[in-house]
Each structure stands twice: as structure tokens, then as C-alpha cells.
C-alpha positions in Angstrom: 1.1 -6.2 -14.7 4.8 -6.6 -14.1 5.0 -9.6 -16.5 3.2 -7.7 -19.2 5.6 -4.7 -19.1 8.7 -6.9 -18.7 7.8 -9.1 -21.7 6.9 -5.9 -23.7 10.5 -4.8 -23.1 11.8 -8.3 -24.1 13.4 -8.8 -20.6 13.7 -12.0 -18.6 13.0 -12.0 -14.9 16.7 -12.0 -14.4 17.2 -9.0 -16.6 14.5 -7.0 -14.7 16.0 -8.0 -11.4 19.4 -6.6 -12.4 17.9 -3.4 -13.8 16.2 -2.9 -10.4 19.5 -3.3 -8.6 18.5 -6.6 -7.0 20.8 -9.6 -6.6 20.3 -12.2 -9.2 18.9 -14.9 -7.0 16.8 -12.6 -4.7 15.5 -10.6 -7.6 14.5 -13.5 -9.8 12.4 -15.0 -6.9 10.9 -11.7 -6.1 9.9 -10.9 -9.7 8.4 -14.4 -10.0 6.4 -14.0 -6.8 5.1 -10.6 -8.0 4.1 -12.0 -11.4 2.6 -15.3 -10.3 1.3 -14.9 -6.8 -0.4 -11.5 -7.2 1.8 -9.9 -4.6 2.5 -6.2 -4.8 6.1 -4.8 -4.5 6.9 -2.4 -1.6 6.6 1.3 -2.3 10.3 1.9 -3.1 10.3 -1.0 -5.6 7.0 0.1 -7.1 8.5 3.5 -7.8 11.6 2.0 -9.4 9.4 -0.3 -11.6 7.2 2.6 -12.7 10.3 4.7 -13.6 11.9 1.8 -15.4 8.7 1.2 -17.5 8.0 5.0 -17.8 4.7 4.8 -16.1 2.9 6.8 -13.4 4.7 6.1 -10.1 1.6 4.7 -8.5 1.0 2.2 -11.3 2.3 -0.8 -9.2 0.7 0.3 -5.9 -1.9 -1.8 -4.2 -4.8 -0.2 -2.3 -2.8 -0.1 0.9 0.0 2.0 -0.6 -2.5 4.3 -2.3 -4.2 4.7 1.1 -0.9 5.7 2.8 -0.8 8.8 0.6 -4.1 10.1 1.9 -4.4 8.3 5.3 -4.2 11.4 7.5 -7.1 13.0 5.7 -9.2 9.8 5.5 -8.7 9.0 9.2 -9.6 12.5 10.3 -12.7 12.6 8.1 -13.8 9.1 9.3 -13.5 10.3 12.9 -15.2 13.6 12.4 -18.0 12.2 10.2 -18.9 9.7 12.9 -18.5 12.4 15.6 -15.8 10.3 17.4 -13.0 11.5 19.6 -9.5 10.2 18.9 -9.8 8.0 21.9 -13.1 6.5 20.7 -11.7 6.0 17.2 -8.6 4.3 18.6 -10.6 2.0 20.9 -12.8 0.9 18.0 -9.8 -0.2 15.9 -7.9 -1.6 18.9 -5.1 0.9 19.3 -4.1 3.8 21.5 -5.2 7.4 21.2 -1.5 8.3 20.8 -1.1 6.0 17.8 -4.3 7.3 16.2 -3.0 10.9 16.7 0.3 9.9 15.0 -1.6 8.4 12.1 -3.6 11.6 11.6 -0.2 13.5 11.6 1.1 11.3 8.8 2.9 8.4 10.5 2.4 5.2 8.5 -0.4 2.8 9.5 0.4 -0.9 9.2 -1.5 -3.2 6.8 -3.0 -4.9 9.9 -4.8 -1.7 11.0 -5.5 -0.7 7.4 -7.5 -3.9 6.9 -9.4 -3.3 10.2 -10.1 0.3 9.0 -11.5 -1.0 5.7 -14.0 -3.3 7.6 -15.0 -0.4 9.9 -15.5 1.9 6.9 -17.7 -0.6 5.2 -19.8 -1.2 8.3 -20.3 2.6 8.8 -21.4 3.0 5.2 -24.0 0.2 5.6 -25.4 2.0 8.7 -25.8 5.3 6.8 
């Protein structure tokens, strides 16, 4: 996606790196990784890219970053739909009740736990 928009503007990886405020060496390697390895930029850089290319600010988000925007609602719904307490939900995913509570309050969840949640969500859908 990034490569398409970059080439459409006629920019080199170096040009794009500078426009994003990255150092020339760091930026060129990052842009190359995003374009060739299928990596997604972090949220702040995704927003900068979208603004630079005049796109929706979520255009360069991966599923994880999109999830962070709705995580508190999704986590609470998952817990209530399965009739779990916060302690039970936390133990299933391998964290503490306090951490689960913070996630429901909007604190960010790590990619590690996000991936565990995806597996749990898929397994609960199959059981339904």
C-alpha cells in the first residue's frame, strides 16, 4: 500500500522518509521494510502517512491497531456474552484481573494478548 501511494506521488523511499520527518538512513530502511516485508507502521506513523497521502487516518492500520480503538467494548462484550467474571476472563487469557480491568477501561493491550484474544474469540464462535 505504501509503495503504491509513494510511487503515485513520484517519491523515492528517501523522499518519503524525509517528508515523514525520519532520518535518511533510518527512514529508508523503515519504508523498505513496510513495502517489502508486509510490516505495518506504528499508529503515529500510520496517521502521518495517511495525512501525507490525504487518506483516511486508519488506512495504514493493521487489525491490531483497529482493535485498539474498540478494545474496551469488545473485551467487555466478550466477557459478558460468555457470562465470565473479570477474574475468569483474565485467567483464560493468562493475565491478572487488574490488567483485564484496565483493558476494559481503555488501557492498551499488547499484541501478544491481542493474538491470544483472537484465538479465544474464534474458539468461542465455534462452540456457539
